[in-house]
N, CA, C and O atoms as CSV, one atom per row, in Angstrom:
chain,resi,resn,atom,element,x,y,z
A,1,UNK,N,N,86.343,120.221,97.377
A,1,UNK,CA,C,86.622,119.175,98.331
A,1,UNK,C,C,87.991,118.545,98.076
A,1,UNK,O,O,88.785,118.396,99.005
A,2,UNK,N,N,88.270,118.179,96.840
A,2,UNK,CA,C,89.574,117.634,96.487
A,2,UNK,C,C,90.333,118.682,95.683
A,2,UNK,O,O,89.791,119.269,94.747
A,3,UNK,N,N,91.570,118.911,96.046
A,3,UNK,CA,C,92.414,119.915,95.409
A,3,UNK,C,C,92.813,119.457,94.003
A,3,UNK,O,O,93.227,118.313,93.816
A,4,UNK,N,N,92.688,120.345,93.024
A,4,UNK,CA,C,93.003,119.966,91.635
A,4,UNK,C,C,94.483,119.649,91.455
A,4,UNK,O,O,94.827,118.787,90.646
A,5,UNK,N,N,95.359,120.316,92.180
A,5,UNK,CA,C,96.786,119.981,92.067
A,5,UNK,C,C,97.071,118.608,92.662
A,5,UNK,O,O,97.915,117.869,92.155
A,6,UNK,N,N,96.364,118.268,93.741
A,6,UNK,CA,C,96.502,116.933,94.334
A,6,UNK,C,C,96.037,115.874,93.345
A,6,UNK,O,O,96.692,114.845,93.181
A,7,UNK,N,N,94.919,116.119,92.691
A,7,UNK,CA,C,94.382,115.159,91.723
A,7,UNK,C,C,95.348,114.980,90.562
A,7,UNK,O,O,95.659,113.851,90.180
A,8,UNK,N,N,95.824,116.087,89.998
A,8,UNK,CA,C,96.721,116.002,88.832
A,8,UNK,C,C,98.047,115.332,89.175
A,8,UNK,O,O,98.574,114.563,88.370
A,9,UNK,N,N,98.589,115.609,90.346
A,9,UNK,CA,C,99.899,115.047,90.690
A,9,UNK,C,C,99.827,113.608,91.202
A,9,UNK,O,O,100.855,112.936,91.288
A,10,UNK,N,N,98.640,113.129,91.541
A,10,UNK,CA,C,98.525,111.776,92.100
A,10,UNK,C,C,97.610,110.847,91.312
A,10,UNK,O,O,97.149,109.835,91.839
A,11,UNK,N,N,97.349,111.182,90.063
A,11,UNK,CA,C,96.529,110.292,89.233
A,11,UNK,C,C,97.171,108.918,89.076
A,11,UNK,O,O,96.486,107.896,89.126
A,12,UNK,N,N,98.472,108.900,88.887
A,12,UNK,CA,C,99.185,107.628,88.733
A,12,UNK,C,C,99.054,106.747,89.965
A,12,UNK,O,O,98.845,105.539,89.854
A,13,UNK,N,N,99.175,107.350,91.132
A,13,UNK,CA,C,99.021,106.601,92.378
A,13,UNK,C,C,97.590,106.096,92.532
A,13,UNK,O,O,97.367,104.983,93.009
A,14,UNK,N,N,96.623,106.918,92.127
A,14,UNK,CA,C,95.217,106.517,92.228
A,14,UNK,C,C,94.925,105.345,91.301
A,14,UNK,O,O,94.188,104.431,91.669
A,15,UNK,N,N,95.496,105.367,90.108
A,15,UNK,CA,C,95.325,104.247,89.173
A,15,UNK,C,C,95.977,102.988,89.744
A,15,UNK,O,O,95.405,101.899,89.688
A,16,UNK,N,N,97.161,103.151,90.284
A,16,UNK,CA,C,97.904,102.018,90.852
A,16,UNK,C,C,97.176,101.395,92.040
A,16,UNK,O,O,97.382,100.222,92.350
A,17,UNK,N,N,96.331,102.171,92.701
A,17,UNK,CA,C,95.602,101.675,93.875
A,17,UNK,C,C,94.684,100.509,93.540
A,17,UNK,O,O,94.375,99.702,94.416
A,18,UNK,N,N,94.246,100.404,92.305
A,18,UNK,CA,C,93.361,99.303,91.909
A,18,UNK,C,C,94.141,98.055,91.509
A,18,UNK,O,O,93.556,96.989,91.315
A,19,UNK,N,N,95.447,98.186,91.387
A,19,UNK,CA,C,96.293,97.040,91.048
A,19,UNK,C,C,97.040,96.559,92.295
A,19,UNK,O,O,97.018,95.374,92.626
A,20,UNK,N,N,97.695,97.492,92.974
A,20,UNK,CA,C,98.409,97.214,94.227
A,20,UNK,C,C,98.029,98.298,95.228
A,20,UNK,O,O,98.702,99.324,95.315
A,21,UNK,N,N,96.970,98.082,95.976
A,21,UNK,CA,C,96.385,99.115,96.822
A,21,UNK,C,C,97.341,99.675,97.864
A,21,UNK,O,O,97.162,100.811,98.305
A,22,UNK,N,N,98.356,98.911,98.274
A,22,UNK,CA,C,99.225,99.355,99.354
A,22,UNK,C,C,100.298,100.349,98.913
A,22,UNK,O,O,100.870,101.039,99.757
A,23,UNK,N,N,100.581,100.439,97.622
A,23,UNK,CA,C,101.598,101.385,97.137
A,23,UNK,C,C,101.208,102.837,97.455
A,23,UNK,O,O,102.032,103.569,98.004
A,24,UNK,N,N,99.983,103.281,97.131
A,24,UNK,CA,C,99.623,104.656,97.504
A,24,UNK,C,C,99.598,104.884,99.020
A,24,UNK,O,O,99.807,106.006,99.480
A,25,UNK,N,N,99.345,103.838,99.785
A,25,UNK,CA,C,99.362,103.971,101.242
A,25,UNK,C,C,100.748,104.350,101.741
A,25,UNK,O,O,100.890,105.031,102.756
A,26,UNK,N,N,101.761,103.903,101.021
A,26,UNK,CA,C,103.145,104.185,101.408
A,26,UNK,C,C,103.660,105.448,100.714
A,26,UNK,O,O,104.242,106.317,101.362
A,27,UNK,N,N,103.447,105.550,99.400
A,27,UNK,CA,C,104.064,106.611,98.608
A,27,UNK,C,C,103.277,107.914,98.578
A,27,UNK,O,O,103.864,108.978,98.381
A,28,UNK,N,N,101.967,107.856,98.768
A,28,UNK,CA,C,101.153,109.080,98.649
A,28,UNK,C,C,100.181,109.211,99.817
A,28,UNK,O,O,99.012,109.543,99.625
A,29,UNK,N,N,100.661,108.952,101.008
A,29,UNK,CA,C,99.765,108.961,102.164
A,29,UNK,C,C,99.222,110.348,102.503
A,29,UNK,O,O,98.248,110.455,103.248
A,30,UNK,N,N,99.821,111.400,101.979
A,30,UNK,CA,C,99.346,112.764,102.224
A,30,UNK,C,C,98.323,113.222,101.202
A,30,UNK,O,O,97.736,114.294,101.348
A,31,UNK,N,N,98.105,112.418,100.167
A,31,UNK,CA,C,97.166,112.786,99.109
A,31,UNK,C,C,95.777,112.238,99.425
A,31,UNK,O,O,95.578,111.028,99.525
A,32,UNK,N,N,94.833,113.146,99.579
A,32,UNK,CA,C,93.455,112.741,99.857
A,32,UNK,C,C,92.878,111.958,98.674
A,32,UNK,O,O,92.142,110.990,98.866
A,33,UNK,N,N,93.213,112.381,97.454
A,33,UNK,CA,C,92.736,111.727,96.234
A,33,UNK,C,C,93.277,110.300,96.122
A,33,UNK,O,O,92.516,109.367,95.866
A,34,UNK,N,N,94.569,110.130,96.310
A,34,UNK,CA,C,95.175,108.794,96.229
A,34,UNK,C,C,94.660,107.888,97.342
A,34,UNK,O,O,94.446,106.696,97.122
A,35,UNK,N,N,94.464,108.439,98.519
A,35,UNK,CA,C,93.963,107.630,99.638
A,35,UNK,C,C,92.517,107.186,99.412
A,35,UNK,O,O,92.133,106.089,99.817
A,36,UNK,N,N,91.717,108.038,98.765
A,36,UNK,CA,C,90.344,107.646,98.434
A,36,UNK,C,C,90.371,106.416,97.520
A,36,UNK,O,O,89.647,105.448,97.751
A,37,UNK,N,N,91.204,106.465,96.492
A,37,UNK,CA,C,91.268,105.339,95.560
A,37,UNK,C,C,91.973,104.130,96.178
A,37,UNK,O,O,91.682,102.993,95.806
A,38,UNK,N,N,92.892,104.360,97.111
A,38,UNK,CA,C,93.507,103.237,97.828
A,38,UNK,C,C,92.450,102.512,98.664
A,38,UNK,O,O,92.468,101.285,98.763
A,39,UNK,N,N,91.539,103.267,99.260
A,39,UNK,CA,C,90.441,102.665,100.011
A,39,UNK,C,C,89.551,101.836,99.088
A,39,UNK,O,O,89.160,100.721,99.434
A,40,UNK,N,N,89.235,102.373,97.928
A,40,UNK,CA,C,88.419,101.635,96.962
A,40,UNK,C,C,89.151,100.369,96.498
A,40,UNK,O,O,88.540,99.310,96.356
A,41,UNK,N,N,90.451,100.486,96.266
A,41,UNK,CA,C,91.246,99.336,95.847
A,41,UNK,C,C,91.335,98.267,96.922
A,41,UNK,O,O,91.274,97.075,96.621
A,42,UNK,N,N,91.479,98.688,98.183
A,42,UNK,CA,C,91.512,97.738,99.301
A,42,UNK,C,C,90.174,97.019,99.437
A,42,UNK,O,O,90.134,95.806,99.638
A,43,UNK,N,N,89.093,97.761,99.329
A,43,UNK,CA,C,87.756,97.161,99.411
A,43,UNK,C,C,87.563,96.144,98.295
A,43,UNK,O,O,87.037,95.055,98.526
A,44,UNK,N,N,87.983,96.492,97.100
A,44,UNK,CA,C,87.874,95.587,95.959
A,44,UNK,C,C,88.736,94.346,96.172
A,44,UNK,O,O,88.301,93.232,95.880
A,45,UNK,N,N,89.947,94.528,96.673
A,45,UNK,CA,C,90.838,93.399,96.933
A,45,UNK,C,C,90.231,92.433,97.953
A,45,UNK,O,O,90.265,91.217,97.761
A,46,UNK,N,N,89.679,92.977,99.028
A,46,UNK,CA,C,89.057,92.119,100.046
A,46,UNK,C,C,87.855,91.371,99.475
A,46,UNK,O,O,87.629,90.209,99.814
A,47,UNK,N,N,87.091,92.024,98.618
A,47,UNK,CA,C,85.962,91.348,97.965
A,47,UNK,C,C,86.450,90.204,97.084
A,47,UNK,O,O,85.851,89.128,97.067
A,48,UNK,N,N,87.524,90.435,96.361
A,48,UNK,CA,C,88.085,89.385,95.496
A,48,UNK,C,C,88.511,88.184,96.334
A,48,UNK,O,O,88.210,87.041,95.988
A,49,UNK,N,N,89.209,88.443,97.431
A,49,UNK,CA,C,89.684,87.346,98.290
A,49,UNK,C,C,88.504,86.579,98.887
A,49,UNK,O,O,88.465,85.350,98.826
A,50,UNK,N,N,87.551,87.300,99.460
A,50,UNK,CA,C,86.407,86.649,100.101
A,50,UNK,C,C,85.588,85.845,99.102
A,50,UNK,O,O,85.223,84.701,99.374
A,51,UNK,N,N,85.298,86.436,97.946
A,51,UNK,CA,C,84.489,85.748,96.930
A,51,UNK,C,C,85.206,84.505,96.427
A,51,UNK,O,O,84.574,83.465,96.243
A,52,UNK,N,N,86.517,84.594,96.201
A,52,UNK,CA,C,87.239,83.430,95.699
A,52,UNK,C,C,87.319,82.311,96.723
A,52,UNK,O,O,87.241,81.137,96.363
A,53,UNK,N,N,87.474,82.655,97.986
A,53,UNK,CA,C,87.517,81.622,99.028
A,53,UNK,C,C,86.146,80.965,99.174
A,53,UNK,O,O,86.036,79.739,99.173
A,54,UNK,N,N,85.104,81.785,99.300
A,54,UNK,CA,C,83.758,81.237,99.532
A,54,UNK,C,C,83.275,80.423,98.336
A,54,UNK,O,O,82.812,79.295,98.501
A,55,UNK,N,N,83.379,80.985,97.141
A,55,UNK,CA,C,82.897,80.247,95.971
A,55,UNK,C,C,83.796,79.064,95.615
A,55,UNK,O,O,83.339,78.096,95.006
A,56,UNK,N,N,85.064,79.139,95.991
A,56,UNK,CA,C,85.961,78.014,95.759
A,56,UNK,C,C,85.635,76.818,96.639
A,56,UNK,O,O,85.927,75.680,96.272
A,57,UNK,N,N,85.034,77.066,97.795
A,57,UNK,CA,C,84.676,75.988,98.727
A,57,UNK,C,C,83.368,75.312,98.303
A,57,UNK,O,O,83.206,74.104,98.474
A,58,UNK,N,N,82.449,76.090,97.756
A,58,UNK,CA,C,81.130,75.558,97.387
A,58,UNK,C,C,81.251,74.723,96.114
A,58,UNK,O,O,81.626,75.249,95.066
A,59,UNK,N,N,80.941,73.437,96.191
A,59,UNK,CA,C,81.072,72.592,95.006
A,59,UNK,C,C,80.049,72.954,93.918
A,59,UNK,O,O,78.949,73.424,94.209
A,60,UNK,N,N,80.420,72.737,92.731
A,60,UNK,CA,C,79.621,72.882,91.514
A,60,UNK,C,C,79.056,74.282,91.295
A,60,UNK,O,O,79.524,74.985,90.399
A,61,UNK,N,N,78.072,74.713,92.077
A,61,UNK,CA,C,77.472,76.035,91.873
A,61,UNK,C,C,78.524,77.131,92.078
A,61,UNK,O,O,78.603,78.073,91.289
A,62,UNK,N,N,79.322,77.008,93.125
A,62,UNK,CA,C,80.386,77.979,93.382
A,62,UNK,C,C,81.402,77.999,92.266
A,62,UNK,O,O,81.878,79.061,91.865
A,63,UNK,N,N,81.735,76.824,91.764
A,63,UNK,CA,C,82.728,76.734,90.694
A,63,UNK,C,C,82.197,77.315,89.393
A,63,UNK,O,O,82.964,77.836,88.584
A,64,UNK,N,N,80.900,77.229,89.191
A,64,UNK,CA,C,80.291,77.809,87.991
A,64,UNK,C,C,80.217,79.334,88.126
A,64,UNK,O,O,80.473,80.062,87.167
A,65,UNK,N,N,79.865,79.804,89.321
A,65,UNK,CA,C,79.723,81.247,89.539
A,65,UNK,C,C,81.059,81.980,89.635
A,65,UNK,O,O,81.130,83.170,89.330
A,66,UNK,N,N,82.104,81.296,90.047
A,66,UNK,CA,C,83.396,81.928,90.293
A,66,UNK,C,C,83.923,82.734,89.100
A,66,UNK,O,O,84.299,83.890,89.290
A,67,UNK,N,N,83.967,82.187,87.894
A,67,UNK,CA,C,84.468,82.997,86.775
A,67,UNK,C,C,83.585,84.211,86.473
A,67,UNK,O,O,84.091,85.267,86.096
A,68,UNK,N,N,82.278,84.062,86.638
A,68,UNK,CA,C,81.375,85.174,86.360
A,68,UNK,C,C,81.557,86.301,87.375
A,68,UNK,O,O,81.581,87.476,87.008
A,69,UNK,N,N,81.685,85.942,88.642
A,69,UNK,CA,C,81.872,86.956,89.682
A,69,UNK,C,C,83.246,87.610,89.537
A,69,UNK,O,O,83.379,88.818,89.730
A,70,UNK,N,N,84.265,86.825,89.199
A,70,UNK,CA,C,85.586,87.400,88.978
A,70,UNK,C,C,85.583,88.371,87.801
A,70,UNK,O,O,86.273,89.390,87.835
A,71,UNK,N,N,84.822,88.065,86.778
A,71,UNK,CA,C,84.689,88.978,85.642
A,71,UNK,C,C,84.018,90.282,86.088
A,71,UNK,O,O,84.436,91.365,85.677
A,72,UNK,N,N,82.995,90.184,86.917
A,72,UNK,CA,C,82.317,91.379,87.445
A,72,UNK,C,C,83.272,92.210,88.298
A,72,UNK,O,O,83.250,93.439,88.230
A,73,UNK,N,N,84.106,91.555,89.095
A,73,UNK,CA,C,85.069,92.274,89.919
A,73,UNK,C,C,86.155,92.929,89.055
A,73,UNK,O,O,86.647,94.006,89.390
A,74,UNK,N,N,86.521,92.290,87.965
A,74,UNK,CA,C,87.463,92.891,87.018
A,74,UNK,C,C,86.862,94.144,86.388
A,74,UNK,O,O,87.557,95.142,86.199
A,75,UNK,N,N,85.584,94.093,86.065
A,75,UNK,CA,C,84.891,95.267,85.522
A,75,UNK,C,C,84.905,96.400,86.547
A,75,UNK,O,O,85.118,97.556,86.182
A,76,UNK,N,N,84.683,96.086,87.822
A,76,UNK,CA,C,84.752,97.109,88.867
A,76,UNK,C,C,86.139,97.738,88.948
A,76,UNK,O,O,86.263,98.950,89.125
A,77,UNK,N,N,87.177,96.922,88.821
A,77,UNK,CA,C,88.542,97.445,88.842
A,77,UNK,C,C,88.781,98.375,87.655
A,77,UNK,O,O,89.414,99.421,87.802
A,78,UNK,N,N,88.285,98.004,86.500
A,78,UNK,CA,C,88.446,98.848,85.311
A,78,UNK,C,C,87.688,100.164,85.484
A,78,UNK,O,O,88.191,101.223,85.109
A,79,UNK,N,N,86.481,100.101,86.051
A,79,UNK,CA,C,85.726,101.328,86.316
A,79,UNK,C,C,86.486,102.245,87.275
A,79,UNK,O,O,86.500,103.463,87.093
A,80,UNK,N,N,87.104,101.672,88.278
A,80,UNK,CA,C,87.894,102.459,89.221
A,80,UNK,C,C,89.110,103.081,88.575
A,80,UNK,O,O,89.430,104.239,88.840
A,81,UNK,N,N,89.794,102.324,87.728
A,81,UNK,CA,C,90.971,102.841,87.031
A,81,UNK,C,C,90.581,103.990,86.109
A,81,UNK,O,O,91.278,105.003,86.047
A,82,UNK,N,N,89.480,103.837,85.400
A,82,UNK,CA,C,89.011,104.892,84.492
A,82,UNK,C,C,88.651,106.153,85.286
A,82,UNK,O,O,89.004,107.262,84.885
A,83,UNK,N,N,87.958,105.983,86.396
A,83,UNK,CA,C,87.587,107.139,87.227
A,83,UNK,C,C,88.830,107.839,87.761
A,83,UNK,O,O,88.892,109.069,87.767
A,84,UNK,N,N,89.813,107.077,88.206
A,84,UNK,CA,C,91.054,107.667,88.722
A,84,UNK,C,C,91.810,108.396,87.614
A,84,UNK,O,O,92.343,109.483,87.838
A,85,UNK,N,N,91.859,107.806,86.426
A,85,UNK,CA,C,92.561,108.430,85.298
A,85,UNK,C,C,91.892,109.734,84.869
A,85,UNK,O,O,92.559,110.646,84.379
A,86,UNK,N,N,90.583,109.821,85.053
A,86,UNK,CA,C,89.852,111.033,84.694
A,86,UNK,C,C,89.812,112.043,85.837
A,86,UNK,O,O,89.228,113.117,85.691
A,87,UNK,N,N,90.421,111.716,86.962
A,87,UNK,CA,C,90.455,112.618,88.098
A,87,UNK,C,C,89.146,112.693,88.861
A,87,UNK,O,O,88.875,113.682,89.541
A,88,UNK,N,N,88.345,111.666,88.754
A,88,UNK,CA,C,87.039,111.646,89.420
A,88,UNK,C,C,87.120,110.943,90.773
A,88,UNK,O,O,87.899,110.010,90.966
A,89,UNK,N,N,86.305,111.413,91.689
A,89,UNK,CA,C,86.134,110.758,92.987
A,89,UNK,C,C,84.727,110.198,92.965
A,89,UNK,O,O,83.763,110.849,93.368
A,90,UNK,N,N,84.642,108.961,92.477
A,90,UNK,CA,C,83.345,108.323,92.268
A,90,UNK,C,C,83.402,106.923,92.869
A,90,UNK,O,O,84.282,106.138,92.514
A,91,UNK,N,N,82.474,106.596,93.778
A,91,UNK,CA,C,82.519,105.262,94.393
A,91,UNK,C,C,82.183,104.159,93.382
A,91,UNK,O,O,81.404,104.351,92.448
A,92,UNK,N,N,82.790,103.022,93.607
A,92,UNK,CA,C,82.510,101.868,92.762
A,92,UNK,C,C,81.082,101.392,93.021
A,92,UNK,O,O,80.585,101.508,94.142
A,93,UNK,N,N,80.426,100.864,92.004
A,93,UNK,CA,C,79.085,100.311,92.236
A,93,UNK,C,C,79.143,99.155,93.254
A,93,UNK,O,O,80.116,98.402,93.290
A,94,UNK,N,N,78.134,99.032,94.043
A,94,UNK,CA,C,77.921,97.975,95.037
A,94,UNK,C,C,78.872,98.077,96.241
A,94,UNK,O,O,78.400,98.118,97.377
A,95,UNK,N,N,80.181,98.117,96.029
A,95,UNK,CA,C,81.125,98.075,97.144
A,95,UNK,C,C,81.706,99.427,97.501
A,95,UNK,O,O,82.428,99.530,98.492
A,96,UNK,N,N,81.426,100.448,96.748
A,96,UNK,CA,C,82.057,101.741,96.935
A,96,UNK,C,C,81.640,102.504,98.169
A,96,UNK,O,O,82.301,103.476,98.535
A,97,UNK,N,N,80.585,102.107,98.813
A,97,UNK,CA,C,80.095,102.838,99.983
A,97,UNK,C,C,80.881,102.521,101.254
A,97,UNK,O,O,80.732,103.218,102.258
A,98,UNK,N,N,81.704,101.493,101.227
A,98,UNK,CA,C,82.435,101.076,102.420
A,98,UNK,C,C,83.772,101.816,102.528
A,98,UNK,O,O,84.532,101.899,101.563
A,99,UNK,N,N,84.036,102.343,103.710
A,99,UNK,CA,C,85.304,103.045,103.973
A,99,UNK,C,C,86.100,102.237,104.972
A,99,UNK,O,O,85.707,102.092,106.130
A,100,UNK,N,N,87.208,101.717,104.521
A,100,UNK,CA,C,88.066,100.914,105.398
A,100,UNK,C,C,89.256,101.710,105.903
A,100,UNK,O,O,89.771,101.444,106.988
A,101,UNK,N,N,89.695,102.689,105.117
A,101,UNK,CA,C,90.828,103.537,105.486
A,101,UNK,C,C,90.318,104.931,105.837
A,101,UNK,O,O,89.395,105.444,105.204
A,102,UNK,N,N,90.912,105.518,106.824
A,102,UNK,CA,C,90.505,106.885,107.219
A,102,UNK,C,C,91.454,107.904,106.649
A,102,UNK,O,O,91.279,109.102,106.870
């Protein structure tokens, strides 16, 4: 399904997708592997934004949960980076089923 030469030549872009998701969209738009991880990175980024806005608005309980949820989202980013570095196409837990980029 994914070409091994594509995976080997675009591992760096796939890793970068979890830090700055838009870089692979510009630099490696022809790579199916990099685009898969860019989609995962975009989904993770949107989750981070939504969770921080919603929990930041909710007094007390939201403020208590915010660091814990951010830690969980950081763990998801690390899992994605590890999968990309190993050349794996593996969806992130919980949020990995969503496809935002085609």
